[in-house]
C-alpha positions in Angstrom: 39.7 110.8 156.3 41.7 107.8 155.3 45.3 108.0 154.6 47.5 105.2 153.4 51.1 105.1 154.1 53.3 103.7 151.3 56.6 102.4 152.5 58.0 101.5 149.1 57.7 103.4 145.9 55.1 102.0 143.5 56.4 100.4 140.3 54.3 101.8 137.3 56.3 99.8 134.7 53.8 96.9 134.4 51.0 99.4 133.8 52.9 101.3 131.0 54.2 99.1 128.3 55.7 100.9 125.3 57.1 98.8 122.6 59.5 100.5 120.3 59.4 99.1 116.8 62.7 98.4 115.1 63.7 101.3 112.8 63.6 100.6 109.1 66.9 100.9 107.5 67.6 102.5 104.1 64.2 104.4 103.8 65.7 107.8 103.8 67.2 109.2 100.6 71.0 109.5 100.3 71.3 111.6 97.2 71.2 115.1 98.7 72.8 117.7 96.5 72.7 121.5 96.3 69.6 122.7 94.5 68.3 126.3 93.7 64.6 126.8 94.4 63.2 129.8 92.5 60.0 131.7 92.9 59.9 133.6 89.6 56.8 135.6 90.6 58.4 137.1 93.6 61.9 137.2 92.1 63.2 135.1 95.0 65.7 132.2 94.9 67.6 130.3 97.5 70.2 127.5 97.5 69.7 124.5 99.7 70.2 120.8 99.9 67.5 118.6 98.3 66.7 115.4 96.6 64.3 117.0 94.1 64.9 115.9 90.6 64.9 118.4 87.7 66.4 118.9 84.3 66.8 122.7 84.5 70.0 124.3 85.8 71.0 127.9 86.7 74.2 129.7 87.4 74.2 130.8 91.0 75.8 133.8 92.6 78.9 131.9 93.5 79.6 131.1 89.8 78.6 127.4 90.1 75.9 125.8 88.0 73.1 124.1 90.2 69.9 122.2 89.4 66.8 124.5 89.4 63.4 123.8 90.8 60.7 126.4 90.1 58.1 126.9 92.7 54.8 128.8 92.5 54.8 130.1 96.2 57.6 130.7 98.6 58.1 132.7 101.8 58.7 135.8 99.6 55.3 135.6 97.9 53.0 133.8 100.5 50.7 136.3 102.3 51.3 134.6 105.7 55.0 135.6 105.4 54.6 138.9 103.6 51.6 140.3 105.5 50.0 141.5 102.2 47.4 139.8 100.1 48.5 138.9 96.6 46.5 136.9 94.1 48.9 134.6 92.3 47.0 133.1 89.5 49.1 130.8 87.4 46.3 128.9 85.7 43.4 131.4 85.4 41.5 129.9 88.3 40.6 133.3 89.8 39.3 134.5 86.4 37.2 131.4 85.9 35.8 131.7 89.4 34.9 135.4 89.0 33.1 134.6 85.7 31.1 131.8 87.3 30.3 134.0 90.3 29.0 136.8 87.9 27.0 134.4 85.9 25.3 132.9 89.1 24.5 136.5 90.3 22.9 137.3 87.0 20.9 134.1 87.0 19.8 134.9 90.6 18.8 138.4 89.6 16.8 137.1 86.5 14.9 134.6 88.6 14.1 137.2 91.2 12.8 139.6 88.4 10.7 136.8 86.9 9.3 135.9 90.4 8.5 139.6 91.0 6.8 139.9 87.6 4.7 136.8 88.3 3.7 138.0 91.7 2.7 141.4 90.2 0.7 139.7 87.6 -1.0 137.4 90.2 -1.8 140.4 92.4 -3.2 142.3 89.3 -5.4 139.3 88.4 -6.6 139.1 92.1 -7.5 142.8 92.2 -10.0 142.4 89.2 
């Protein structure tokens, strides 16, 4: 078994070269203001700092008027946070999907019936 004795600590700095790029200045927004985010489906709203632009306003619980941003899903309505499954369909997507699924199943059943009928006809012809 070979053992090497190192008298001096090894300098790893030449092997590892990290270059830290200069930070860009003025890329972060500076116009933060209080904004109310509202999930109307769940009846949930919260006040926070944001740069989101909106033309709507709302009178908040403290009596002040704040800009209002409406959201479709929040922690009050998302199944991950609530633990229950809700279908939130704001644009009819679920209904359109269900109708396409039903039509596909009907086409599949019609093709299966047609194939069964053709097989029975072929079997009857072969029996003659």
